[in-house]
C-alpha positions as CSV (number, residue, x, y, z in Angstrom):
1,X,8.1,-8.1,19.6
2,X,6.0,-10.4,21.9
3,X,6.7,-10.3,25.6
4,X,8.0,-13.7,25.9
5,X,10.7,-12.8,23.0
6,X,11.4,-9.4,24.5
7,X,11.9,-11.3,28.2
8,X,14.4,-13.7,26.7
9,X,16.3,-11.1,25.0
10,X,16.8,-9.1,28.0
11,X,18.0,-12.2,29.8
12,X,20.3,-12.8,26.9
13,X,21.7,-9.3,27.3
14,X,22.0,-9.5,31.1
15,X,23.9,-12.8,30.3
16,X,26.3,-10.9,27.9
17,X,26.8,-8.2,30.5
18,X,27.7,-10.5,33.1
19,X,30.4,-12.0,30.8
20,X,31.7,-8.5,29.7
21,X,32.0,-7.1,33.4
22,X,33.5,-10.4,34.7
23,X,36.1,-10.1,32.0
24,X,36.8,-6.7,32.6
25,X,37.0,-7.3,36.3
26,X,39.3,-10.3,35.5
27,X,41.8,-8.2,33.9
28,X,42.8,-6.1,36.8
29,X,44.9,-8.8,38.4
30,X,46.6,-9.6,35.1
31,X,47.3,-5.6,34.8
32,X,48.6,-5.3,38.5
33,X,45.8,-2.9,39.6
34,X,46.5,-3.6,43.2
35,X,43.9,-5.2,45.7
36,X,40.7,-5.8,44.3
37,X,37.7,-5.6,46.5
38,X,35.2,-7.9,44.8
39,X,35.3,-10.9,42.8
40,X,35.1,-10.9,38.9
41,X,31.8,-12.8,39.0
42,X,30.3,-10.2,41.5
43,X,31.0,-7.6,39.3
44,X,29.4,-9.5,36.5
45,X,26.2,-10.0,38.7
46,X,26.3,-6.2,39.3
47,X,26.2,-5.5,35.6
48,X,23.4,-8.3,34.9
49,X,21.3,-6.7,37.5
50,X,21.5,-3.2,36.0
51,X,20.8,-4.7,32.7
52,X,17.8,-6.7,33.5
53,X,16.0,-5.4,36.5
54,X,15.0,-1.8,35.4
55,X,13.8,-2.9,32.0
56,X,11.8,-6.0,33.4
57,X,10.2,-3.7,36.1
58,X,9.3,-1.3,33.2
59,X,7.8,-4.2,31.1
60,X,5.8,-5.4,34.1
61,X,4.3,-1.9,34.6
62,X,3.8,-1.3,30.8
63,X,2.1,-4.6,30.4
64,X,-0.7,-3.2,32.8
65,X,-0.8,0.1,31.1
66,X,-0.5,-0.6,27.3
67,X,-3.8,-2.2,26.9
68,X,-5.7,0.7,28.5
69,X,-3.6,3.2,26.1
70,X,-4.5,1.0,23.1
71,X,-8.1,1.0,24.0
72,X,-8.1,4.8,24.6
73,X,-6.3,5.0,21.0
74,X,-9.3,3.0,19.5
75,X,-11.9,5.1,21.1
76,X,-10.2,8.4,19.9
77,X,-10.4,6.9,16.2
78,X,-13.2,7.8,13.9
79,X,-14.2,4.1,13.4
80,X,-15.3,4.2,17.3
81,X,-18.0,6.7,16.4
82,X,-20.2,3.7,15.6
83,X,-20.0,2.1,18.9
84,X,-23.1,1.7,21.0
85,X,-24.1,4.4,23.8
86,X,-24.8,1.5,26.4
87,X,-21.7,1.2,28.4
88,X,-22.1,-2.6,28.9
89,X,-22.7,-3.2,25.1
90,X,-19.6,-1.1,24.5
91,X,-17.3,-2.9,26.8
92,X,-18.6,-6.2,25.2
93,X,-17.8,-4.8,21.5
94,X,-14.6,-3.3,22.6
95,X,-13.6,-7.0,24.4
96,X,-14.7,-8.9,21.1
97,X,-12.6,-6.5,18.9
98,X,-9.5,-7.0,21.2
99,X,-10.1,-10.8,21.0
100,X,-10.3,-10.5,17.2
101,X,-7.2,-8.3,16.9
102,X,-5.2,-11.0,19.1
103,X,-6.5,-13.9,16.9
104,X,-8.1,-15.6,20.1
105,X,-11.5,-15.5,18.4
106,X,-12.7,-16.9,15.2
107,X,-15.7,-14.8,14.5
108,X,-17.7,-11.7,15.4
109,X,-21.1,-11.9,17.3
110,X,-21.6,-8.2,17.1
111,X,-20.9,-6.6,13.5
112,X,-19.6,-3.5,15.2
113,X,-16.6,-5.2,16.4
114,X,-15.3,-6.3,13.1
115,X,-14.2,-2.6,11.8
116,X,-12.6,-2.1,15.3
117,X,-10.3,-5.1,15.0
118,X,-7.7,-3.7,12.6
119,X,-7.6,-0.4,14.8
120,X,-7.0,-2.4,17.9
121,X,-4.3,-4.3,16.1
122,X,-2.5,-1.3,14.9
123,X,-2.6,0.4,18.2
124,X,-1.5,-2.7,20.2
125,X,1.4,-3.1,17.7
126,X,2.5,0.6,18.1
127,X,2.4,0.3,22.1
128,X,4.0,-2.9,22.0
129,X,6.9,-1.6,19.9
130,X,7.3,1.6,22.1
131,X,7.4,-0.8,25.2
132,X,10.3,-2.8,23.4
133,X,12.2,0.3,22.5
134,X,12.0,1.7,26.0
135,X,13.0,-1.5,27.6
136,X,16.1,-2.0,25.3
137,X,17.0,1.7,26.0
138,X,16.8,1.0,29.7
139,X,18.9,-2.1,29.4
140,X,21.7,-0.4,27.5
141,X,21.7,2.6,29.7
142,X,21.8,0.2,32.6
143,X,24.7,-1.5,31.0
144,X,26.4,1.6,30.3
145,X,26.2,2.7,33.8
146,X,27.4,-0.4,35.4
147,X,30.2,-0.6,32.9
148,X,31.5,2.7,34.0
149,X,31.5,1.5,37.8
150,X,33.7,-1.5,37.3
151,X,36.9,-0.4,38.8
152,X,39.4,-2.4,41.4
153,X,38.2,-0.4,44.4
154,X,34.5,-0.8,43.5
155,X,32.3,-2.5,46.1
156,X,30.4,-4.8,43.9
157,X,29.9,-7.5,46.3
158,X,28.2,-5.2,49.0
159,X,25.8,-3.9,46.2
160,X,24.9,-7.6,45.1
161,X,24.5,-8.7,48.5
162,X,22.1,-5.9,49.3
163,X,20.1,-6.6,46.1
164,X,19.8,-10.2,47.2
165,X,18.8,-9.4,50.5
166,X,16.0,-7.2,49.1
167,X,15.1,-9.9,46.8
168,X,14.7,-12.3,49.9
169,X,12.7,-9.7,51.7
170,X,10.5,-9.4,48.9
171,X,9.9,-13.2,48.7
172,X,9.0,-13.2,52.5
173,X,6.8,-10.3,52.2
174,X,4.8,-11.9,49.6
175,X,3.8,-14.9,51.8
176,X,2.8,-12.4,54.4
177,X,0.8,-10.0,52.2
178,X,-0.9,-13.0,50.5
179,X,-2.1,-14.1,54.3
180,X,-2.9,-10.5,55.0
181,X,-4.8,-10.2,51.7
182,X,-6.9,-13.4,52.1
183,X,-7.8,-12.2,55.8
184,X,-8.8,-8.9,55.0
185,X,-11.0,-10.2,52.0
186,X,-12.8,-12.4,54.2
187,X,-13.1,-10.0,56.9
188,X,-14.7,-7.4,54.3
189,X,-17.1,-10.0,52.9
190,X,-17.8,-11.3,56.5
191,X,-18.5,-7.8,57.5
192,X,-21.3,-7.7,54.7
193,X,-22.9,-10.8,55.9
194,X,-22.9,-9.8,59.5
195,X,-24.5,-6.4,58.5
196,X,-27.5,-8.8,57.5
197,X,-27.2,-11.6,60.0
198,X,-26.5,-10.9,63.7
199,X,-23.0,-12.5,64.8
200,X,-24.9,-14.1,67.6
201,X,-27.3,-15.9,65.4
202,X,-24.6,-17.2,63.3
203,X,-22.2,-18.4,66.0
204,X,-24.8,-19.8,68.3
205,X,-27.7,-20.8,66.1
206,X,-28.6,-24.3,66.0
207,X,-30.4,-24.5,62.5
208,X,-28.5,-24.5,59.3
209,X,-30.7,-24.5,56.3
210,X,-29.4,-21.8,53.9
211,X,-31.9,-22.9,51.0
212,X,-34.8,-21.7,53.2
213,X,-34.0,-18.1,54.2
214,X,-36.7,-15.8,55.6
215,X,-36.3,-12.1,54.4
216,X,-37.6,-11.0,57.8
217,X,-35.2,-13.0,59.9
218,X,-32.4,-14.5,57.9
219,X,-30.3,-15.3,60.9
220,X,-33.1,-18.0,61.8
221,X,-31.8,-20.5,59.5
222,X,-28.0,-19.6,59.3
223,X,-26.9,-20.8,62.6
224,X,-23.6,-22.7,62.3
225,X,-23.3,-24.8,65.4
226,X,-24.2,-28.0,63.6
227,X,-21.3,-27.0,61.3
228,X,-19.0,-26.4,64.0
229,X,-19.7,-29.5,65.5
230,X,-19.7,-31.7,62.5
231,X,-16.3,-30.3,61.8
232,X,-14.9,-30.9,65.4
233,X,-16.7,-34.6,65.4
234,X,-15.0,-35.6,61.9
235,X,-11.6,-33.8,62.2
236,X,-10.7,-33.5,65.8
237,X,-12.5,-36.7,67.4
238,X,-12.7,-39.5,64.8
239,X,-9.8,-38.7,62.7
240,X,-7.7,-38.1,65.8
241,X,-8.8,-41.2,67.4
242,X,-7.2,-42.9,64.4
243,X,-4.2,-40.7,63.9
244,X,-2.8,-40.2,67.5
245,X,-2.5,-43.9,68.5
246,X,-1.2,-45.4,65.0
247,X,1.0,-42.2,64.4
248,X,2.4,-42.4,67.9
249,X,3.0,-46.3,68.0
250,X,4.8,-46.2,64.6
251,X,6.9,-43.3,65.9
252,X,7.9,-45.3,69.0
253,X,8.5,-48.4,66.9
254,X,10.8,-46.8,64.2
255,X,12.7,-45.0,66.9
256,X,13.1,-47.5,69.6
257,X,12.6,-51.0,68.2
258,X,13.0,-50.9,64.4
259,X,16.6,-51.8,63.0
260,X,18.3,-49.0,61.0
261,X,17.4,-51.1,57.8
262,X,13.9,-51.4,58.6
263,X,13.7,-47.6,59.6
264,X,15.2,-46.5,56.3
265,X,12.5,-48.3,54.3
266,X,9.6,-47.9,56.6
267,X,9.8,-44.2,57.3
268,X,9.7,-43.1,53.7
269,X,6.9,-45.7,52.9
270,X,4.9,-44.2,55.9
271,X,5.4,-40.6,54.9
272,X,4.0,-41.4,51.2
273,X,0.6,-41.2,52.9
274,X,1.1,-37.5,53.1
275,X,1.9,-37.2,49.3
276,X,-1.2,-38.8,48.1
277,X,-3.8,-36.3,46.5
278,X,-6.9,-35.7,48.9
279,X,-9.1,-36.4,46.0
280,X,-7.7,-39.9,46.0
281,X,-8.7,-40.3,49.7
282,X,-12.0,-38.8,49.0
283,X,-12.8,-41.6,46.3
284,X,-11.5,-44.3,48.7
285,X,-13.9,-43.1,51.4
286,X,-16.8,-42.6,49.1
287,X,-16.5,-45.9,47.2
288,X,-14.9,-48.4,49.7
289,X,-15.1,-47.1,53.2
290,X,-18.3,-45.4,53.2
291,X,-20.3,-48.6,51.8
292,X,-18.4,-50.8,54.2
293,X,-19.5,-48.9,57.2
294,X,-22.9,-48.7,56.0
295,X,-23.1,-52.6,55.6
296,X,-21.7,-52.7,59.3
297,X,-24.2,-50.3,60.6
298,X,-27.0,-52.5,59.0
299,X,-25.5,-55.5,60.6
300,X,-25.8,-53.6,64.2
301,X,-29.4,-53.0,63.6
302,X,-29.4,-49.5,61.8
303,X,-31.5,-50.2,58.7
304,X,-31.5,-46.7,57.5
305,X,-28.0,-46.3,57.8
306,X,-26.1,-44.0,54.9
307,X,-22.9,-44.4,53.2
308,X,-22.1,-40.8,53.8
309,X,-21.5,-41.1,57.8
310,X,-19.0,-39.2,60.0
311,X,-17.2,-42.2,60.5
312,X,-16.3,-43.0,57.1
313,X,-14.9,-39.4,56.5
314,X,-13.3,-39.5,60.0
315,X,-11.6,-42.8,59.4
316,X,-10.0,-41.9,56.0
317,X,-9.0,-38.4,57.4
318,X,-7.2,-40.0,60.4
319,X,-5.4,-42.1,58.0
320,X,-4.3,-39.2,55.8
321,X,-2.9,-37.5,58.8
322,X,-1.1,-40.1,60.4
323,X,2.3,-39.0,58.8
324,X,1.9,-35.6,60.4
325,X,1.6,-37.1,63.9
326,X,4.2,-39.8,63.3
327,X,6.8,-37.4,62.0
328,X,6.5,-34.8,64.6
329,X,6.4,-37.6,67.5
330,X,9.5,-39.3,65.7
331,X,11.5,-36.1,65.6
332,X,10.5,-35.5,69.4
333,X,11.3,-38.7,70.7
334,X,14.7,-38.8,68.8
335,X,15.6,-35.2,70.2
336,X,15.3,-36.5,73.8
337,X,18.9,-36.7,75.0
338,X,20.3,-40.3,75.1
339,X,21.7,-39.9,78.5
340,X,18.0,-40.0,79.7
341,X,17.4,-43.3,78.0
342,X,20.6,-44.8,79.0
343,X,20.2,-43.8,82.6
344,X,16.7,-45.5,82.8
345,X,17.8,-48.6,81.2
346,X,21.0,-48.6,83.5
347,X,18.6,-48.3,86.8
348,X,17.2,-51.5,85.6
349,X,13.9,-50.3,83.8
350,X,12.9,-52.3,80.7
351,X,12.4,-50.6,77.4
352,X,8.9,-50.4,77.6
353,X,8.9,-48.7,81.0
354,X,11.7,-46.5,79.6
355,X,9.5,-45.5,76.7
356,X,6.4,-44.9,78.9
357,X,7.9,-43.1,82.1
358,X,11.1,-41.2,80.5
359,X,10.8,-40.8,76.7
360,X,7.2,-40.0,76.4
361,X,6.9,-37.4,79.2
362,X,10.2,-35.7,77.9
363,X,9.0,-35.6,74.3
364,X,5.2,-34.7,75.1
365,X,5.4,-31.2,74.2
366,X,6.6,-32.0,70.8
367,X,3.9,-34.7,70.4
368,X,1.3,-32.6,71.5
369,X,2.3,-29.7,68.8
370,X,2.4,-32.4,66.2
371,X,-1.5,-33.3,67.1
372,X,-2.4,-29.6,67.2
373,X,-1.0,-29.2,63.8
374,X,-2.7,-32.3,62.4
375,X,-6.0,-31.2,64.1
376,X,-5.4,-27.8,62.1
377,X,-4.9,-29.8,59.0
378,X,-7.8,-32.3,59.5
379,X,-10.3,-29.5,60.4
380,X,-9.4,-27.5,56.8
381,X,-9.7,-30.6,54.7
382,X,-12.1,-30.1,51.8
383,X,-12.1,-33.2,49.3
384,X,-12.5,-35.8,51.8
385,X,-15.6,-34.3,53.4
386,X,-17.1,-33.1,50.0
387,X,-16.8,-36.7,48.7
388,X,-17.6,-38.8,51.7
389,X,-19.7,-36.4,54.3
390,X,-23.2,-35.6,53.9
391,X,-24.9,-32.2,53.5
392,X,-27.1,-32.7,56.5
393,X,-26.6,-30.2,59.3
394,X,-27.1,-32.4,62.5
395,X,-25.6,-32.3,65.7
396,X,-25.1,-35.9,66.8
397,X,-22.8,-38.4,68.6
398,X,-23.7,-41.3,66.6
399,X,-20.8,-41.9,64.1
400,X,-22.9,-43.8,61.7
401,X,-25.3,-40.8,61.1
402,X,-24.8,-38.2,58.6
403,X,-23.1,-34.8,59.5
404,X,-21.6,-31.9,57.6
405,X,-18.6,-29.7,58.2
406,X,-17.7,-26.1,57.5
407,X,-15.5,-26.8,54.4
408,X,-18.2,-28.8,52.9
409,X,-20.8,-26.2,53.1
410,X,-18.5,-23.5,51.9
411,X,-18.2,-25.7,48.7
412,X,-21.9,-25.9,48.4
413,X,-22.7,-22.3,49.0
414,X,-20.0,-21.0,46.4
415,X,-21.4,-23.6,43.7
416,X,-24.5,-23.0,41.7
417,X,-26.2,-19.6,40.6
418,X,-27.1,-18.0,43.8
419,X,-26.7,-14.1,43.9
420,X,-23.3,-13.0,45.3
421,X,-25.0,-10.3,47.6
422,X,-27.4,-12.8,49.0
423,X,-26.9,-13.9,52.8
424,X,-26.6,-17.5,51.6
425,X,-23.4,-16.8,49.4
426,X,-21.9,-14.4,52.0
427,X,-22.4,-17.0,54.7
428,X,-19.4,-19.0,53.1
429,X,-17.1,-16.0,53.6
430,X,-18.3,-16.0,57.4
431,X,-17.6,-19.7,57.5
432,X,-14.2,-19.1,56.0
433,X,-13.1,-16.5,58.4
434,X,-13.9,-18.7,61.3
435,X,-12.0,-21.6,59.9
436,X,-9.3,-19.3,59.2
437,X,-8.9,-17.9,62.8
438,X,-9.6,-21.2,64.2
439,X,-6.7,-22.9,62.3
440,X,-4.5,-19.8,62.9
441,X,-4.9,-20.2,66.7
442,X,-4.1,-23.9,66.5
443,X,-1.0,-23.2,64.3
444,X,0.1,-20.5,66.8
445,X,-0.5,-22.9,70.0
446,X,1.6,-25.7,68.1
447,X,4.6,-23.4,67.2
448,X,4.8,-21.9,70.7
449,X,4.6,-25.4,72.1
450,X,7.5,-26.5,69.6
451,X,9.5,-23.6,70.5
452,X,9.3,-24.2,74.1
453,X,10.2,-27.8,73.6
454,X,13.3,-27.0,71.4
455,X,14.5,-24.5,74.2
456,X,14.2,-27.2,76.9
457,X,16.6,-29.4,75.0
458,X,18.9,-26.9,73.1
């Protein structure tokens, strides 16, 4: 039986167990069994968990163990005596034989794999049926155990709620462990890079040219300062000069001046910008904004201007993150107590004066938090800078000139045919670790600002 069929069979058995346990628990009231601790549905969920969870956990473990057991059975067969002695060739032949047995390959490149395919198919079928039998045995054993526990005084509600709590805990730990795994993998590979290139050369070097690396001094051409500057210039300067004014002004208009009908239509339309795929923004920057900025630079007397400029990537990135600034500023302004606004108007201040001197100062922590979150989103953006920014690592204040970013260089370093252990490839992990730490710090600061802001008005 295939894994999918067995999975749905176990779910069906769990549903049957839920119905049976619920019916049995529902009969307690009709039989006058006295006070019942848990609802019939809670008894049903208790039995369904005992039917499904042990069997599914076994299947998860068995799916990882069974392929290795099948391979060991194939290697122990007389047919495997013709396998090559070389480990790499042996692994290739076994992989091809497994593909033939599974029906995912239409022919054999190596003749030695054809006799092994039927042996593989037999071994896999045998272990598949063993897994099916054990899973069904566990399901029926769990059903029998749960059925014997169903009594009026049984605390099924407590057991189900505890299982749900463990499920929620596991779901929350997945996010934490995933983040920890990403950080540790970046840290490990970055450690390998810094064992070759001194960390001071990487963090403070001003020349970035990974295509030309000298074996005697690899850190000479792997200075990341131009990348840091390009990321800051595009994501934190140009993009913020677009996002902060437009985002803040749109939030002020929607909260203070717009009619309810206008706000009901305009706010979702503005937030649609956050749902547009970044690759669409990248095409827009590369095909529309970039050439227009190049033509503008030529008109201003820059004959060698490029369409891959910092200004084109920064402008489109700023438009993309307007909803982040606008949404946070909108919530911050709306959370200011209405008594402060009414008191200012009662003292004779105009609406603009009230916004300038009362609402914005009171909502400033929330606005700042929104800006910091937008900055962390901007400096981690990839598709826009890959499609609109240049690969030239330069330190410049001219927005019409070409520059590059950390994310752009990570993509360039990890594509191609470079050796994985070379300083050029490992530099991508060091850049990723730096970007991870910077965005993490920005998010921590932003969340602390938001927390302090909320505490001030709760």
